[in-house]
N, C-alpha and C positions, 0 to 999 in steps of 0.2 A: 714342212705339216701344211697339209694346206683347209684352210680356214674358210669354213658358211661364207657364203654371198649374203648372209645376214652378220653376222657377227657384229658389235662395234665396233667405232672411231671415234676416237679424240685425235684432232690436230692445233696442235701448237704450233705456232707458227715466228721463227726471229726476229726481232727487229732486224737480222743483219747476220749477211754468208757468213757464216765460218768456217774456218779456213778449214782441211782435209786433214790435219793431225786431229783439229777438234771434233771433227765427227766421229774422226775413229774417236773418239775415246769417249763420248756422249752412245755412243751406238753401244759400248763396254760396259757404258754405265750402267745405258737403259737395259740389257740385255738382266744383268742382275739384279734390275731392280723387278721386270717383268716373273723372270721363273720363282723370284719369290714373293709375289702378287699372289696375295688370299683374300677371298670375303668368309666371311662369319666361320675361318680355319679352311676351308675347301682351295687345294689349290685352283687360279684361274688356269684357265689357255691362254697365256696372251704371250706377244712379242711385241716389238718396237722396227721401226722403221726412220730415216730419216732421209727423205729426200731434195734432191739436190738445196744439200748439204743450210738447208732450213727451213726447213718442215720435221715435226714431231712427233712422228706420228703413234698411238698407243694402240693398240688391236685386241679384242678379245670376243673368243666366242664365246655366248655364254649356251650351248647347247650344253656344258656340261655344270654347269654354276652358273649364275650369277652373274655383273657386275655391282655391289650393295653399293648405298650410301657412302659407308667408313668404306669400304675397295678406297672407291673414288676418290676420294677425300687423301686416301697416300697420296694417290697417283698426284692429287694438284700437290702435297708439299714435298713428294719430288719433285718435280719441276720447280720448284717454286728455286728447290736446293739446288741445279740444274743454272737456273738464271743467274743464281748469284756466285756462282763454281765458271761460270766461263760468263759474264759480264755482258745477260743478254736477256732482252724480258719475254714473256715468251706469254702475255695473259692482252695483249693492248689490244682491243677488238677491233680495233679505230688507223692500225699500222696496213694500209691495205698494197697485198701481192697483186704484180701483174707481170706478163712475157710482155721485152725489150727482143721483139727476136730472139735469139736464141736463152739470154740474159732473164733471167728475175728479178724484178728489181720491190721495194717493197718500203713504202713510204707515208707519212701522217698523211691522216685526212683528208686538209685542209694540202696539203702539197700534191694530192690526187686529183683537187680539185680544180688549182690551178692549168696539171697539164693537160685535164680535158678540156679543160678553156680554151687554149694551145690549142687542143686538137693533136696534142703528144698522144690518149687515147683517144679511144674511139670508142661504139658501142660494139663493135668489132673485137677489141681488145682484150685476149684471156688475161679471165683473175683467179684468184682464189675460192673456194667456196667453205674458207674450215669448220662451217656449221652441216658437216654431212655426217649422218648418224653413224652407216652401215657399208660393209665394202665397196654394196653394187652400187654404194651415189657413191663410193669413192673416185668406180673406177666412170660414170659416168657423168657426173654432176661436183666437181673436185672443178674439175678446167675446164671455167667455162668463158662462153664471150659473154662482156660487161653483160649487155642486152636480156641473156638471159638468167641474170645473180640480181644476190639479196642489193646487190651495192646499187643498185639502180634507182633503188628507193630513196639513198641516202643523195641521191645528185636527181630525183627525176624536174625538178626547176628546171636541172640544166639542158636535161638531156631530153629533146623532142619524138 
């Protein structure tokens, strides 16, 4: 099923990489959730993907029915259940993910700052912008060089 480029996305980043078995299990739970996800009793055209065993992404094509406040609350509550089930944190905005070669690593903000100081992370390091709003942004603005991301504002005094 094709989702329009305007479809909304919500990205939840785990503070650790899920095992392959956990990823399969989480995908089944996500599929079950999106199949029954409604807004004001209207079925949402929704799906979920897990990328890199770390990012849980919800998609809603709002051309049929829009995600309402209560439906978004349902998804947040569902994600909190997943957190407990898998012993992960999906809501830490200052757990920052970046590419280290083929690996994707996430670290707390202070550790990211330390890596920046010693040059492990630089302005060209690919980081993940989990604030993207729709499919187009997911395709074009999700994996971006540190210098082009919102993260740079957190460390502006360190990067000239």
